[in-house]
C-alpha positions in Angstrom: 118.7 130.9 32.3 116.3 129.5 29.8 113.9 127.8 32.2 114.1 130.6 34.7 113.1 133.2 32.2 110.4 130.9 30.8 108.8 130.2 34.1 109.2 133.8 35.3 107.4 135.1 32.2 104.7 132.5 32.4 103.8 133.1 36.1 104.2 136.8 35.9 101.7 136.9 33.0 99.2 134.5 34.6 99.3 136.3 38.0 98.7 139.7 36.3 95.9 138.2 34.2 94.3 136.6 37.3 94.5 139.9 39.2 92.7 141.7 36.4 90.1 139.0 35.7 89.2 138.5 39.4 89.3 142.3 40.2 92.1 141.9 42.7 90.6 138.7 44.1 87.1 140.0 44.6 85.6 137.5 42.1 86.4 133.9 41.6 88.3 132.7 38.5 86.3 130.2 36.5 87.9 127.2 34.9 87.4 128.6 31.4 89.1 131.9 32.4 91.9 129.9 34.0 92.2 127.9 30.7 92.5 131.1 28.6 94.8 132.7 31.2 97.1 129.7 31.0 97.0 129.6 27.3 97.9 133.3 27.0 100.7 132.8 29.6 102.1 130.0 27.5 102.0 132.2 24.4 103.7 135.1 26.2 106.4 132.9 27.7 107.1 131.2 24.4 107.4 134.5 22.5 109.6 136.0 25.2 111.8 133.0 25.7 112.2 131.7 22.1 115.3 133.8 21.4 117.1 132.1 24.4 116.0 128.7 23.1 117.4 129.4 19.6 120.8 130.5 21.1 120.9 127.5 23.4 120.2 125.2 20.5 122.8 126.8 18.3 125.4 126.6 21.1 124.6 122.8 21.5 124.6 122.1 17.8 127.3 120.7 15.5 128.4 124.2 14.5 128.8 125.5 18.0 132.5 126.0 17.5 131.9 129.0 15.3 130.7 131.0 18.4 133.2 132.3 21.0 130.5 132.3 23.7 126.7 132.8 24.2 126.9 136.6 23.6 128.8 136.0 20.4 126.2 133.5 19.2 123.5 136.1 19.9 125.4 138.8 18.0 126.2 136.6 15.0 122.6 135.4 14.7 121.3 139.0 14.8 123.9 140.3 12.4 123.8 137.5 9.8 120.1 136.4 10.0 118.2 139.2 11.6 115.7 139.2 14.4 113.3 136.7 12.7 115.9 134.0 13.2 115.3 134.2 17.0 111.8 133.0 16.3 112.7 129.9 14.3 110.5 127.0 15.4 108.1 129.2 17.3 104.9 127.9 15.6 105.5 124.2 16.6 106.5 125.2 20.1 103.4 127.4 20.5 101.2 124.5 19.3 102.6 122.4 22.1 103.0 124.9 24.9 99.8 126.9 24.6 97.2 124.1 25.1 99.4 122.4 27.7 99.8 125.5 29.8 96.0 126.2 29.5 95.3 122.8 30.9 97.9 123.0 33.7 96.7 126.4 35.0 93.1 125.4 34.7 93.7 122.2 36.6 95.8 124.0 39.3 93.1 126.6 39.9 90.3 124.0 40.0 92.2 121.7 42.3 93.2 124.6 44.6 89.6 125.8 44.8 88.3 122.3 45.5 90.9 121.7 48.3 90.1 125.1 49.9 86.7 123.7 50.8 88.3 121.2 53.2 88.9 122.5 56.7 92.4 121.0 56.8 93.5 123.4 54.0 92.1 126.6 55.5 
């Protein structure tokens, strides 16, 4: 669930960003725009997925026995610690994910564009 939601959010964001930036494919996407799109996708997916990551970490931790199940873990965190607890550790995660996703999406778009010039890939 964690990785599925993470990747789903990331690709949904980037594809929508790319659609807007390229005016529905009418204009090419530049490497710098791909970099910023990937960085924003990494930020969006991290912020959207961090609550799942916190619950997963708690369920795998040494105090996991205090939770009956995943839903109970979510409810207890919300009730006892508030919504901010779901964003514990988000800053270090953003500092790792944001630049990495920018580089990955920029590289993918650049390689895809380069390969599309070869007749075997058309």
